[in-house]
DRENDO-1510 file (C-alpha; in Angstrom, 1 decimal, always signed):
<recs>
REC; n; res; u; v; w
REC; 1; UNK; -14.5; +110.2; +124.8 .
REC; 2; UNK; -13.0; +106.8; +124.0 .
REC; 3; UNK; -10.5; +105.5; +126.8 .
REC; 4; UNK; -8.1; +102.5; +126.9 .
REC; 5; UNK; -5.8; +101.9; +129.6 .
REC; 6; UNK; -3.5; +100.6; +126.8 .
REC; 7; UNK; -0.8; +98.2; +128.4 .
REC; 8; UNK; +2.8; +97.8; +127.4 .
REC; 9; UNK; +2.4; +94.1; +127.6 .
REC; 10; UNK; +0.2; +94.1; +124.7 .
REC; 11; UNK; +0.9; +95.6; +121.2 .
REC; 12; UNK; -2.0; +95.2; +118.3 .
REC; 13; UNK; +0.1; +95.4; +115.3 .
REC; 14; UNK; -1.5; +95.5; +111.9 .
REC; 15; UNK; +0.6; +94.4; +108.8 .
REC; 16; UNK; -0.4; +96.3; +106.0 .
REC; 17; UNK; -2.5; +99.5; +105.3 .
REC; 18; UNK; -6.2; +99.2; +105.6 .
REC; 19; UNK; -7.8; +98.0; +102.3 .
REC; 20; UNK; -10.8; +99.8; +100.9 .
REC; 21; UNK; -13.5; +97.4; +102.1 .
REC; 22; UNK; -15.1; +98.0; +105.5 .
REC; 23; UNK; -14.7; +95.3; +108.1 .
REC; 24; UNK; -17.5; +95.5; +110.8 .
REC; 25; UNK; -17.2; +93.6; +114.1 .
REC; 26; UNK; -20.2; +93.2; +116.1 .
REC; 27; UNK; -20.6; +93.0; +120.2 .
REC; 28; UNK; -23.5; +91.1; +121.5 .
REC; 29; UNK; -24.3; +90.0; +125.0 .
REC; 30; UNK; -26.7; +90.5; +128.0 .
REC; 31; UNK; -26.7; +93.4; +130.2 .
REC; 32; UNK; -23.4; +94.5; +132.0 .
REC; 33; UNK; -21.2; +92.1; +130.2 .
REC; 34; UNK; -18.6; +94.8; +129.2 .
REC; 35; UNK; -20.0; +95.4; +125.5 .
REC; 36; UNK; -19.4; +99.3; +125.7 .
REC; 37; UNK; -16.1; +99.4; +127.4 .
REC; 38; UNK; -14.7; +96.4; +125.3 .
REC; 39; UNK; -15.8; +98.1; +121.9 .
REC; 40; UNK; -14.2; +101.5; +123.2 .
REC; 41; UNK; -11.0; +99.4; +123.8 .
REC; 42; UNK; -10.9; +97.6; +120.3 .
REC; 43; UNK; -11.7; +101.0; +118.6 .
REC; 44; UNK; -8.7; +102.7; +120.5 .
REC; 45; UNK; -6.4; +100.0; +119.9 .
REC; 46; UNK; -6.9; +100.2; +116.0 .
REC; 47; UNK; -6.7; +104.0; +116.0 .
REC; 48; UNK; -3.5; +103.6; +118.0 .
REC; 49; UNK; -1.9; +101.7; +115.1 .
REC; 50; UNK; -3.2; +104.3; +112.4 .
REC; 51; UNK; -6.2; +102.8; +111.3 .
REC; 52; UNK; -9.5; +104.2; +110.3 .
REC; 53; UNK; -11.9; +102.9; +113.0 .
REC; 54; UNK; -15.5; +104.0; +114.3 .
REC; 55; UNK; -16.9; +102.9; +117.4 .
REC; 56; UNK; -20.9; +102.9; +116.9 .
REC; 57; UNK; -22.5; +103.3; +120.5 .
REC; 58; UNK; -25.6; +101.6; +121.7 .
REC; 59; UNK; -28.8; +103.4; +120.4 .
REC; 60; UNK; -30.8; +102.0; +123.2 .
REC; 61; UNK; -28.7; +103.6; +125.8 .
REC; 62; UNK; -29.1; +107.2; +124.2 .
REC; 63; UNK; -33.1; +106.4; +123.7 .
REC; 64; UNK; -33.4; +105.8; +127.3 .
REC; 65; UNK; -31.7; +108.7; +128.4 .
REC; 66; UNK; -33.5; +111.0; +126.2 .
REC; 67; UNK; -36.9; +109.7; +126.7 .
REC; 68; UNK; -36.3; +109.0; +130.6 .
REC; 69; UNK; -37.9; +105.4; +130.2 .
REC; 70; UNK; -37.3; +102.2; +128.5 .
REC; 71; UNK; -39.1; +101.6; +124.9 .
REC; 72; UNK; -42.5; +100.3; +124.5 .
REC; 73; UNK; -43.0; +97.4; +122.4 .
REC; 74; UNK; -44.1; +99.3; +119.3 .
REC; 75; UNK; -40.9; +101.4; +119.6 .
REC; 76; UNK; -38.6; +98.6; +119.4 .
REC; 77; UNK; -38.7; +98.0; +115.5 .
REC; 78; UNK; -37.8; +101.9; +115.1 .
REC; 79; UNK; -34.7; +101.6; +117.3 .
REC; 80; UNK; -33.5; +98.6; +115.5 .
REC; 81; UNK; -33.7; +100.4; +112.3 .
REC; 82; UNK; -31.8; +103.3; +113.3 .
REC; 83; UNK; -29.3; +101.4; +115.0 .
REC; 84; UNK; -28.7; +99.6; +111.8 .
REC; 85; UNK; -28.6; +102.8; +109.7 .
REC; 86; UNK; -25.7; +104.1; +112.1 .
REC; 87; UNK; -23.8; +100.9; +111.5 .
REC; 88; UNK; -24.1; +100.3; +107.7 .
REC; 89; UNK; -23.8; +103.8; +106.7 .
REC; 90; UNK; -20.2; +103.6; +107.5 .
REC; 91; UNK; -18.2; +102.6; +104.3 .
REC; 92; UNK; -14.6; +102.8; +105.3 .
REC; 93; UNK; -12.3; +101.2; +107.9 .
REC; 94; UNK; -13.2; +99.1; +111.0 .
REC; 95; UNK; -16.4; +99.5; +112.2 .
REC; 96; UNK; -17.2; +98.2; +115.9 .
REC; 97; UNK; -20.6; +98.1; +117.0 .
REC; 98; UNK; -21.5; +98.1; +120.6 .
REC; 99; UNK; -24.7; +95.7; +119.9 .
REC; 100; UNK; -26.7; +95.3; +116.7 .
REC; 101; UNK; -30.4; +95.2; +115.6 .
REC; 102; UNK; -30.2; +91.6; +116.9 .
REC; 103; UNK; -29.8; +92.7; +120.7 .
REC; 104; UNK; -33.2; +94.6; +120.1 .
REC; 105; UNK; -34.8; +91.5; +118.6 .
REC; 106; UNK; -33.5; +89.5; +121.7 .
REC; 107; UNK; -35.2; +92.0; +124.1 .
REC; 108; UNK; -38.2; +92.0; +122.1 .
REC; 109; UNK; -38.5; +88.4; +122.4 .
REC; 110; UNK; -37.7; +88.3; +126.1 .
REC; 111; UNK; -39.8; +91.3; +127.4 .
REC; 112; UNK; -42.6; +91.4; +125.0 .
REC; 113; UNK; -42.7; +88.0; +123.5 .
REC; 114; UNK; -42.4; +89.5; +120.2 .
REC; 115; UNK; -40.4; +87.4; +117.7 .
REC; 116; UNK; -41.1; +89.8; +114.5 .
REC; 117; UNK; -37.8; +91.4; +114.7 .
REC; 118; UNK; -35.7; +88.4; +114.4 .
REC; 119; UNK; -35.8; +87.8; +110.8 .
REC; 120; UNK; -34.3; +91.1; +109.6 .
REC; 121; UNK; -31.9; +91.5; +112.5 .
REC; 122; UNK; -30.4; +88.0; +111.4 .
REC; 123; UNK; -30.0; +89.2; +107.9 .
REC; 124; UNK; -28.1; +92.0; +109.0 .
REC; 125; UNK; -26.1; +90.3; +111.4 .
REC; 126; UNK; -24.8; +88.1; +108.8 .
REC; 127; UNK; -23.3; +91.0; +107.3 .
REC; 128; UNK; -20.7; +91.2; +110.0 .
REC; 129; UNK; -17.2; +89.9; +109.5 .
REC; 130; UNK; -16.8; +88.9; +113.0 .
REC; 131; UNK; -19.4; +88.7; +116.2 .
REC; 132; UNK; -17.9; +88.5; +119.7 .
REC; 133; UNK; -20.6; +87.2; +122.4 .
REC; 134; UNK; -19.7; +88.6; +125.8 .
REC; 135; UNK; -19.3; +85.8; +128.6 .
REC; 136; UNK; -21.1; +86.1; +131.8 .
REC; 137; UNK; -17.8; +85.8; +134.1 .
REC; 138; UNK; -18.1; +89.4; +134.9 .
REC; 139; UNK; -20.2; +91.1; +137.9 .
REC; 140; UNK; -23.5; +92.5; +137.2 .
REC; 141; UNK; -23.7; +96.3; +138.2 .
REC; 142; UNK; -26.6; +98.9; +137.8 .
REC; 143; UNK; -26.4; +101.0; +135.1 .
REC; 144; UNK; -29.6; +103.3; +134.5 .
REC; 145; UNK; -33.0; +102.2; +133.0 .
REC; 146; UNK; -32.0; +99.8; +130.6 .
REC; 147; UNK; -30.6; +97.1; +133.1 .
REC; 148; UNK; -33.0; +95.0; +134.9 .
REC; 149; UNK; -30.8; +92.9; +137.2 .
REC; 150; UNK; -28.6; +89.9; +137.3 .
REC; 151; UNK; -31.4; +87.4; +136.7 .
REC; 152; UNK; -31.9; +88.4; +133.1 .
REC; 153; UNK; -28.5; +87.7; +131.9 .
REC; 154; UNK; -28.5; +84.0; +131.6 .
REC; 155; UNK; -32.0; +83.7; +129.3 .
REC; 156; UNK; -30.9; +86.8; +127.1 .
REC; 157; UNK; -27.5; +85.1; +126.5 .
REC; 158; UNK; -29.6; +81.8; +125.6 .
REC; 159; UNK; -31.5; +83.5; +123.2 .
REC; 160; UNK; -28.7; +85.3; +121.5 .
REC; 161; UNK; -26.6; +82.2; +121.3 .
REC; 162; UNK; -29.9; +80.3; +120.0 .
REC; 163; UNK; -30.6; +82.7; +117.5 .
REC; 164; UNK; -27.4; +82.9; +115.9 .
REC; 165; UNK; -27.0; +79.1; +116.1 .
REC; 166; UNK; -30.6; +78.5; +114.3 .
REC; 167; UNK; -29.1; +80.9; +111.6 .
REC; 168; UNK; -25.7; +78.9; +111.7 .
REC; 169; UNK; -23.9; +82.4; +112.0 .
REC; 170; UNK; -20.5; +81.9; +113.8 .
REC; 171; UNK; -19.4; +84.0; +116.9 .
REC; 172; UNK; -16.6; +83.9; +119.4 .
REC; 173; UNK; -17.3; +84.1; +123.2 .
REC; 174; UNK; -15.2; +86.5; +125.0 .
REC; 175; UNK; -14.2; +86.0; +128.5 .
REC; 176; UNK; -11.6; +87.4; +131.2 .
REC; 177; UNK; -11.4; +90.2; +133.8 .
REC; 178; UNK; -10.1; +93.7; +132.6 .
REC; 179; UNK; -7.1; +93.7; +130.4 .
REC; 180; UNK; -7.5; +89.7; +130.0 .
REC; 181; UNK; -10.9; +90.5; +128.6 .
REC; 182; UNK; -9.5; +92.9; +125.9 .
REC; 183; UNK; -6.6; +90.5; +125.3 .
REC; 184; UNK; -9.3; +87.7; +124.6 .
REC; 185; UNK; -11.1; +90.2; +122.2 .
REC; 186; UNK; -8.1; +91.3; +120.3 .
REC; 187; UNK; -6.9; +87.6; +120.0 .
REC; 188; UNK; -10.3; +86.6; +118.7 .
REC; 189; UNK; -10.2; +89.4; +116.1 .
REC; 190; UNK; -6.8; +88.2; +114.9 .
REC; 191; UNK; -8.1; +84.6; +114.2 .
REC; 192; UNK; -11.3; +85.5; +113.2 .
REC; 193; UNK; -10.4; +87.5; +110.2 .
REC; 194; UNK; -7.4; +85.5; +108.7 .
REC; 195; UNK; -9.6; +84.7; +105.8 .
REC; 196; UNK; -9.5; +88.3; +104.8 .
REC; 197; UNK; -6.6; +90.1; +102.7 .
REC; 198; UNK; -5.1; +92.2; +105.5 .
REC; 199; UNK; -3.0; +89.9; +108.1 .
REC; 200; UNK; -3.7; +91.0; +111.8 .
REC; 201; UNK; -1.4; +90.0; +114.4 .
REC; 202; UNK; -1.5; +90.2; +118.2 .
REC; 203; UNK; +2.0; +90.2; +120.1 .
REC; 204; UNK; +2.4; +89.3; +123.8 .
REC; 205; UNK; +5.4; +90.5; +125.4 .
REC; 206; UNK; +6.7; +91.4; +129.0 .
REC; 207; UNK; +6.9; +89.2; +131.8 .
REC; 208; UNK; +4.2; +87.4; +133.5 .
REC; 209; UNK; +1.3; +87.8; +130.7 .
REC; 210; UNK; +0.3; +84.7; +128.7 .
REC; 211; UNK; -1.8; +84.8; +125.5 .
REC; 212; UNK; -5.5; +84.2; +126.6 .
REC; 213; UNK; -5.6; +80.8; +124.8 .
REC; 214; UNK; -2.8; +79.7; +126.9 .
REC; 215; UNK; -4.5; +81.1; +130.2 .
REC; 216; UNK; -7.8; +79.4; +129.2 .
REC; 217; UNK; -6.2; +76.0; +128.5 .
REC; 218; UNK; -4.1; +76.0; +131.5 .
REC; 219; UNK; -7.4; +76.7; +133.8 .
REC; 220; UNK; -9.2; +73.9; +132.0 .
REC; 221; UNK; -6.6; +71.3; +132.3 .
REC; 222; UNK; -6.6; +72.0; +136.1 .
REC; 223; UNK; -10.5; +71.7; +136.4 .
REC; 224; UNK; -10.5; +68.8; +133.9 .
REC; 225; UNK; -7.8; +66.8; +136.0 .
REC; 226; UNK; -5.5; +66.8; +132.9 .
REC; 227; UNK; -7.8; +64.4; +130.9 .
REC; 228; UNK; -8.0; +66.8; +128.0 .
REC; 229; UNK; -7.5; +70.3; +126.9 .
REC; 230; UNK; -11.1; +71.9; +126.3 .
REC; 231; UNK; -11.7; +74.5; +123.5 .
REC; 232; UNK; -14.4; +77.0; +124.7 .
REC; 233; UNK; -14.0; +78.8; +121.2 .
REC; 234; UNK; -15.5; +75.8; +119.5 .
REC; 235; UNK; -18.1; +75.0; +122.2 .
REC; 236; UNK; -21.3; +76.6; +122.9 .
REC; 237; UNK; -22.5; +74.6; +126.0 .
REC; 238; UNK; -23.8; +77.1; +128.3 .
REC; 239; UNK; -23.9; +74.7; +131.3 .
REC; 240; UNK; -20.3; +73.8; +130.4 .
REC; 241; UNK; -19.3; +77.2; +130.7 .
REC; 242; UNK; -21.5; +78.0; +133.9 .
REC; 243; UNK; -19.3; +75.4; +135.8 .
REC; 244; UNK; -16.0; +76.4; +134.3 .
REC; 245; UNK; -16.3; +79.9; +135.5 .
REC; 246; UNK; -18.2; +79.1; +138.6 .
REC; 247; UNK; -15.0; +77.2; +139.6 .
REC; 248; UNK; -12.7; +80.0; +138.3 .
REC; 249; UNK; -14.4; +82.7; +140.1 .
REC; 250; UNK; -14.2; +81.1; +143.8 .
</recs>
């Protein structure tokens, strides 16, 4: 069941009816960075506006639950293939993918030093209209077999960004706690698909809630002593992000 604590402070407004072509949005990120819950939130927001939207859950989670273990090296490829089939067999509306085969390739690299899955995974990744990469500003929590520990998050995050950058694939990094993270994702979607024929607008209303970009710029302004306004959506400097969010979370 998809659940979203949909706030009255935020309306996700779509201007015209869904066109025929499918829109695919990928959520990537290290473990315990909110991919699953955020993909559900986005899907629910679209459905609430009468859109055709499908949330494609992470196949690895189901695989681990079914087998009672994590996959071996030789089983990674088939998981990637099956997950891709799920995503690309949907030919209508919005497809919100909780991970993609690129995450399987990254973990094959990190765990097994197997780089063979990258080539096809990146070909498929290029087919998405927008890729959202989860920031590391949320606390790690245990959740079953597929989570190894907080220590794996930074190296996995690095491998994701490295793979995307080498292939010159654009992505947006999503930060924030709770509703702010949802706001950031919806804002990224509205900005990221402006080149498409269907307009998407975010309306922020109600006292006390600022657009995520405004929140981000004000926080950065304080940390930077007012020297300049930083633009994290144009930056992939992991060290910079680490310093920023270490300070913000104090």
